[in-house]
TORLO-258934 format. One record per atom (N, C-alpha, C): z, y, x; residue in three letters. Coordinates in steps of 0.05 Angstrom, whole numbers, plus 5000, padded with zeros to 4 digits. Atoms other than C-alpha are relative to their C-alpha. Example, Ala and Ser with C-alpha at 12.3 -4.5 7.8 and 13.67 -1.06 7.14 Angstrom:
TORLO-258934
500049765018ALA;515649105246ALA;500050245018ALA;499949764984SER;514349795273SER;501450224985SER;
This chain:
TORLO-258934
500049765017MET;500050005000MET;500050255018MET;500249754985PHE;498550715023PHE;501250224983PHE;499149765014THR;502051355006THR;497550174993THR;502349845007ILE;497551874974ILE;498950155024ILE;500949854976GLY;497252255040GLY;498449825018GLY;501450194983ASP;495251645080ASP;497349924988ASP;502450085013PHE;490151435028PHE;497950235001PHE;501849774998ALA;487152145027ALA;498850025028ALA;501049984973ARG;486552135102ARG;497949785006ARG;501950224995HIS;483151455104HIS;497450044984HIS;502349965017GLY;478451655047GLY;498550265006GLY;501249744993ARG;476952335078ARG;499750184976ARG;499949815022VAL;478852715016VAL;502750145001VAL;497449855001SER;484553194999SER;501949864980SER;497950105019VAL;491052994965VAL;499550134973VAL;500549865025ARG;489453524913ARG;497849864984ARG;502350135014MET;482853174897MET;500949734989MET;499050265011LEU;486352494889LEU;501650054975LEU;498549945024ARG;491152804840ARG;498250084977ARG;501949925020HIS;485253104803HIS;498649754988HIS;501350255010TYR;481752424799TYR;501949844983TYR;497950145015ASP;488252124774ASP;500250124972ASP;499849865026GLY;488752654720GLY;497749944981GLY;502450055016LEU;481652514697LEU;499749704993LEU;500250295006GLY;482851764696GLY;497949865016GLY;502150124984LEU;477551634749LEU;501149815021LEU;498850174979LEU;482151344802LEU;503150014997LEU;497150015003ARG;489151154781ARG;501449885024ARG;498550134978PRO;494350984835PRO;500649714992PRO;499350285005ALA;495750244842ALA;502949984990ALA;497250005008ARG;503150414833ARG;501150285001ARG;498649744999VAL;507351024816VAL;502949944998VAL;497150055000ASP;514651014834ASP;501350144976ASP;498949895025GLU;518451104769GLU;502250205005GLU;497849814995PHE;524051494803PHE;499050255014PHE;500949774985THR;520351944852THR;497450114991THR;502649915008GLY;513551984820GLY;497949985021GLY;501950034978TYR;510351824886TYR;497749804993TYR;502350185006ARG;503251524881ARG;499549835025ARG;500750194978TYR;501250914922TYR;497349874993TYR;502750115003TYR;494250634932TYR;499749755017TYR;500750244984GLU;491349984956GLU;497350045014GLU;502449974984ALA;485849905008ALA;497549954983ALA;502450075016ARG;481049594957ARG;499150244983ARG;500849775016GLN;481150264919GLN;498250205015GLN;501849834984LEU;477350594976LEU;497149964990LEU;502750045011THR;471050274946THR;499550174976THR;500249835024GLN;472250634880GLN;499850295008GLN;500049724990LEU;473751284917LEU;497250075011LEU;502649944988ASN;467251234957ASN;497850034979ASN;502049975021ARG;463251134893ARG;500350274986ARG;499649745014ILE;466451744860ILE;498950235017ILE;500849784983VAL;465252194920VAL;496950005003VAL;502950024998ALA;458051944928ALA;498650114975ALA;501249905025LEU;456452074855LEU;500550294996LEU;499549715002ARG;459752754857ARG;498150155018ARG;501849864981ASP;455552944918ASP;497149984991ASP;502750015012LEU;449352714880LEU;499650214979LEU;500349795020GLY;450853264831GLY;500849934972GLY;499250095026PHE;453652864773PHE;502750134993PHE;497549905010GLY;459153154730GLY;502149784997GLY;497850195001MET;465952824723MET;499749814976MET;500350185023GLU;464452554653GLU;497849805005GLU;502150184993GLN;457952254678GLN;501049785019GLN;499050194980ILE;461551934736ILE;501849804987ILE;498350195014ALA;466751634690ALA;498449794985ALA;501850185014THR;461151324648THR;498749805019THR;501250184980MET;457751044710MET;501949805011MET;498050184990LEU;464150754736LEU;500749784980LEU;499450195021ASP;465450424669ASP;497749794999ASP;502350185001ASP;458350134672ASP;499749845026ASP;500150154975ARG;459749884742ARG;497350025014ARG;502549964985VAL;453950194779VAL;500049835025VAL;500250174977GLY;451649694831GLY;499350155026GLY;500449884974ILE;450949834905ILE;497050075004ILE;502849954997ASP;443349774903ASP;499150244984ASP;500749775017GLU;442850264845GLU;501150265012GLU;498749774988LEU;447650744879LEU;498450085025LEU;501649944976ARG;443650694944ARG;497450134992ARG;502549885009GLY;437350854906GLY;500450294991GLY;499449725008MET;440551474875MET;500650185024MET;499449844976LEU;443051694943LEU;497450075015LEU;502549944987ARG;436051634972ARG;498450214985ARG;501449805016LEU;433052024915LEU;501250285004LEU;498749744996ARG;438252574922ARG;499550115028ARG;500649904973ARG;437052604997ARG;497250125001ARG;502749895000ALA;429652704985ALA;499950274986ALA;500049745014GLU;431153254935GLU;501250225018GLU;498749804983LEU;435853604984LEU;498150085023LEU;501849944979GLU;430753545040GLU;497750184991GLU;502149835012ALA;425353844995ALA;501050284996ALA;498849735004SER;430154414977SER;500350155026SER;499749874974LEU;431554555050LEU;497350095011LEU;502649924991ASP;424154555066ASP;499050254985ASP;500849775016ALA;422955045009ALA;501550255009ALA;498449774990ASP;428555495034ASP;499050105027ASP;501149924974ARG;425755485104ARG;497450154997ARG;502649865004GLU;418855675079GLU;500450274988GLU;499449745012ARG;421756235036ARG;501150195021ARG;499049834979LEU;425556505096LEU;497750095019LEU;502349934983ALA;419156485138ALA;498350214987ALA;501649795014ARG;415556885085ARG;501450275000ARG;498449755000VAL;421157395082VAL;499850135028VAL;500249904973GLU;420957465158GLU;497250125005GLU;502749894997ALA;413457565155ALA;499750274986ALA;500149745015ARG;414258115103ARG;501550215017ARG;498449814984LEU;419558435147LEU;498450105024LEU;501649924977ARG;414958435208ARG;497850194991ARG;502149835010THR;409558745166THR;501150284995THR;498749755005ILE;414259295143ILE;500650155026ILE;499349874974GLU;416559425214GLU;497650105015GLU;502449924986SER;409359495238SER;498550234986SER;501349785015GLU;407560035187GLU;499750255018GLU;500449754984GLY;404560645220GLY;499049945028GLY;501050074973ARG;402460265283ARG;497449854998ARG;502650155000MET;395460025298MET;500549725011MET;499650284990PRO;394959275309PRO;499249975029PRO;500550054972THR;395159045380THR;498549735004THR;501350254997GLU;392258355366GLU;497050035004GLU;502949984995GLU;385058225389GLU;498549924975GLU;501650055023ILE;380258275332ILE;497150015008ILE;502850034991VAL;373058045341VAL;498250004975VAL;502050005021VAL;367158205295VAL;497749825008VAL;502150194993LYS;362157635294LYS;498649904975LYS;501550135021LYS;356957275253LYS;500949714997LYS;499350285007LEU;358756615218LEU;497549864992LEU;502450145007ASP;353056125217ASP;500349824975ASP;500050195022THR;351155685159THR;501249745009THR;498750254992VAL;355255045160VAL;500049814977VAL;499950215021ARG;354654395121ARG;502849875001ARG;497350115001VAL;361454145098VAL;500249794978VAL;499150175022ALA;364453585057ALA;502750124991ALA;497749865009GLU;369753885013GLU;501249884974GLU;498650055025LEU;374853794958LEU;501050274990LEU;499049755010GLN;377354334912GLN;502249954979GLN;497950015020ASP;383354474868ASP;500750294993ASP;499449735010THR;386355074832THR;502950065004THR;497349904997ALA;392555484847ALA;500450224980ALA;499449805021ALA;396055944797ALA;499550285011ALA;500449734988SER;395556534846SER;499649965030SER;500550014971PHE;394256714918PHE;502650035016PHE;497549984985THR;401656744936THR;500549755015THR;499450244984PRO;404056264990PRO;501449784984PRO;498550205017GLU;408755934939GLU;498149834983GLU;501950155017ASP;402655734897ASP;497949865016ASP;502150114984ILE;397655604952ILE;500949755015ILE;499150224983ALA;401755144998ALA;500249734986ALA;499750265013PRO;403454594947PRO;497349884992PRO;502750095007VAL;395954544931VAL;498449925024VAL;501850034977ILE;392454614998ILE;500949775018ILE;499150214982ARG;396854125037ARG;499149724991ARG;500950265009PRO;395653504994PRO;496949994998PRO;503050005002LEU;388353724985LEU;498849945027LEU;501050064974CYS;387153725060CYS;500649715009CYS;499350284993ALA;390753055069ALA;498149814985ALA;501850175016ASP;386552755013ASP;497150015012ASP;502749974988LEU;380153025045LEU;499849835026LEU;500050164975GLY;381952715112GLY;499849714995GLY;500150295006GLU;383152035081GLU;497249924989GLU;502750075011ARG;376552055043ARG;497950005021ARG;502049994979LEU;372552265104LEU;500249755018LEU;499650244983HIS;375651695144HIS;498849764986HIS;501150235015ALA;373851195089ALA;497050014999ALA;502949985002ALA;366751465085ALA;498650005027ALA;501150004973SER;365851455161SER;498450255006SER;501349744993PHE;363852185163PHE;500450055030PHE;499649904972THR;362752485232THR;500750294999THR;499349725000PRO;366653135235PRO;498450165021PRO;501549844981ALA;362553685267ALA;501450275005ALA;498549764996GLY;367954205270GLY;502849984990GLY;497249995008HIS;374954415251HIS;500350024969HIS;499349965029LEU;378154365182LEU;500150294994LEU;499849725009LEU;377455005143LEU;500650014971LEU;499449955028ALA;379455305077ALA;498750264992ALA;501049755010TYR;376155825034TYR;500750014970TYR;498949955027TYR;377856124966TYR;498050164983TYR;501649845018GLU;374556414905GLU;501450024973GLU;499049975027GLN;376056654835GLN;497749944980GLN;502050075020ARG;372456404773ARG;501050084972ARG;499449965028GLY;372256574700GLY;501450264994GLY;498849745005GLY;374857284707GLY;503050004998GLY;497050005001ARG;382157064712ARG;501150155024ARG;499149824979ASP;386157564752ASP;501449855023ASP;498350124980ASP;390757084789ASP;499049735009ASP;500750284994GLU;387956374787GLU;497949995023GLU;501750024977VAL;384756174853VAL;499049715004VAL;501250264994VAL;380055594869VAL;500249975030VAL;499750064971ILE;381855284937ILE;498049795008ILE;501950204989HIS;376554924978HIS;501149925027HIS;499350114974ALA;378754475035ALA;497549865010ALA;502750104991ALA;372654305078ALA;500149935029ALA;500450084972ILE;370553965142ILE;497050005006ILE;502850014993PRO;363854095176PRO;499249715007PRO;501050274995ILE;359653455179ILE;497350015014ILE;502650024987ALA;353653235220ALA;498149844982ALA;501950155016GLY;347653035178GLY;500849954972GLY;499550065028ALA;347652735109ALA;501249724998ALA;498950265004THR;351052125080THR;499849924971THR;500250095028ASP;350251695018ASP;502849954988ASP;497350075010ASP;357651535013ASP;501850245005ASP;498349754997THR;361652175000THR;502949964992THR;497250065008GLN;367951834973GLN;501250214981GLN;499049805020GLY;368452354917GLY;500150285010GLY;500249734990THR;367552954963THR;497450124992THR;502549865005THR;362253484952THR;498950105026THR;501349904976VAL;357353635007VAL;498550264993VAL;501249745006VAL;355354375007VAL;499450145026VAL;500649834977ASP;352354875055ASP;501350274996ASP;498749745001LEU;356955465066LEU;498050215011LEU;502049804991PRO;352356085072PRO;501050145025PRO;499349844976ALA;352156485136ALA;501350264991ALA;498849745005VAL;356357115138VAL;499050195023VAL;501349824980ALA;352757695173ALA;502150135018ALA;498049874983ARG;359158015196ARG;502849934989ARG;497250075008ALA;366457785195ALA;501850105022ALA;497949924981ALA;372558085227ALA;501949775002ALA;498450244996THR;376657525258THR;502450065017THR;497549984985ILE;383657465285ILE;501349735002ILE;498750264997VAL;387556875312VAL;503050024993VAL;497150015008HIS;394256715279HIS;501349765013HIS;498550224987ARG;399256305317ARG;502649954985ARG;497650075015GLY;404655945277GLY;499349904972GLY;500350105028SER;405855685207SER;498550194983SER;501449835019MET;401355945152MET;502050144981MET;498049855015ASN;407856155118ASN;500550275012ASN;499649754986THR;408056715169THR;497550165005THR;502649894994VAL;400756915165VAL;499850294990VAL;500249745012LEU;402157555125LEU;499750235020LEU;500149784981SER;403457995185SER;497350015015SER;502650014987THR;397057755218THR;497850104982THR;501949915019VAL;392957875156VAL;500350314996VAL;499549715003ASP;396158565149ASP;498750155023ASP;501249874977ALA;394058735220ALA;496950004998ALA;502950025003LEU;386958505205LEU;499050204980LEU;500949815022VAL;386458905140VAL;500250295009VAL;499749734991ARG;389059535173ARG;497950075021ARG;502149964981TRP;384059455230TRP;497350054986TRP;502549975015ILE;378359375180ILE;499850284988ILE;500049745013ASP;380359995143ASP;499750235020ASP;500049784980ALA;381460415206ALA;497250035013ALA;502649994987HIS;374460235232HIS;497750044980HIS;502049935019GLY;370760425169GLY;498649774986GLY;501150235013TYR;369359725143TYR;501349964973TYR;498950085026GLU;370659415075GLU;500249704999GLU;499850295003ALA;373358715064ALA;498549914975ALA;501750105021VAL;368658305021VAL;501049724992VAL;499050255010GLY;371957744980GLY;502349885017GLY;497850144987TYR;376857225008TYR;499249935029TYR;500450094973ALA;377657055081ALA;499949705001ALA;499950294994ARG;376356365109ARG;502249955021ARG;498050074981GLU;381656005148GLU;498949765016GLU;501050214983LEU;379255585207LEU;502449895017LEU;497750114988TYR;384755115231TYR;499349885027TYR;500850094973LEU;383755055307LEU;501849795011LEU;498050204990GLU;390154675324GLU;502149964978GLU;498150065022CYS;394654325273CYS;501849775008CYS;498150214993PRO;400153925308PRO;502149974978PRO;498050045020ASP;405953645268ASP;501950234997ASP;498349765000ASP;410154245288ASP;498350244991ASP;501649795010GLU;407254795244GLU;500350265015GLU;499649764985SER;410255335288SER;498050035023SER;501950004978ARG;404955135339ARG;497150004990ARG;502749995011TRP;398955185293TRP;498550245011TRP;501749784993VAL;393055615314VAL;497850014980VAL;501949975022THR;388655885258THR;498550265004THR;501749764999GLU;382856365259GLU;499550104972GLU;500549875026ILE;382556835199ILE;497450155002ILE;502749894999GLN;375357025184GLN;499550164974GLN;500349835024GLN;374657615136GLN;497250135000GLN;502649875003PRO;367557795114PRO;500350304995PRO;499849715003ILE;366358545119ILE;497250124996ILE;502549855004ALA;361159055100ALA;500450285010ALA;
């Protein structure tokens, strides 16, 4: 038998929490001294305590936990819930990191107001290029709407090209357009240049992207979540040099390692 203090220490919880669980009927002491009121627990009750704490950390309320304990949730089911919750937490952390990166990009843009961009910007012609592509639609051009669409779209494209034995003739690229007069909705195209023609497209569309007579280009280094400051520098350069941006820019992904902070992307903005 363990005193409540010893049991709390072994279970890595507080004495106050054990008293709370007792009050809720989730974990009764094995024995309560009728004269002193002291609570005593048995080692086997650690199993019940671990279930309670795990379910609480999964986000379940105390009433839900009581029902699950009564139904005797099995270890396999509990493990499955833990894995699901872990995946949810990891997704939430990823979303928070991306949100922070976007905020930092906005801050850098604000801090650079009034200063001419120092990044190297090159005006060049973009040749006609034959690509195999997939497309999907995003609710708007904000990073929050674009990222969840373009990432799986690019992954799907890569798998299809591999299955079709396409020969890539260049880097992965993305371009955008609006259709139907909708103010916010954006059509995203993920594309890879290909050599020659093929009979097996694996559901991709083969198109020829038209040449662009003049495009202002800039190289962005880092995650596309931080691209705003680079785009801002490009737009200010275009305006300062008497040009006008025409439509959406293309994104040419030059280097895409697993670590997105090491990505290298060329932004190609058609100008007139």
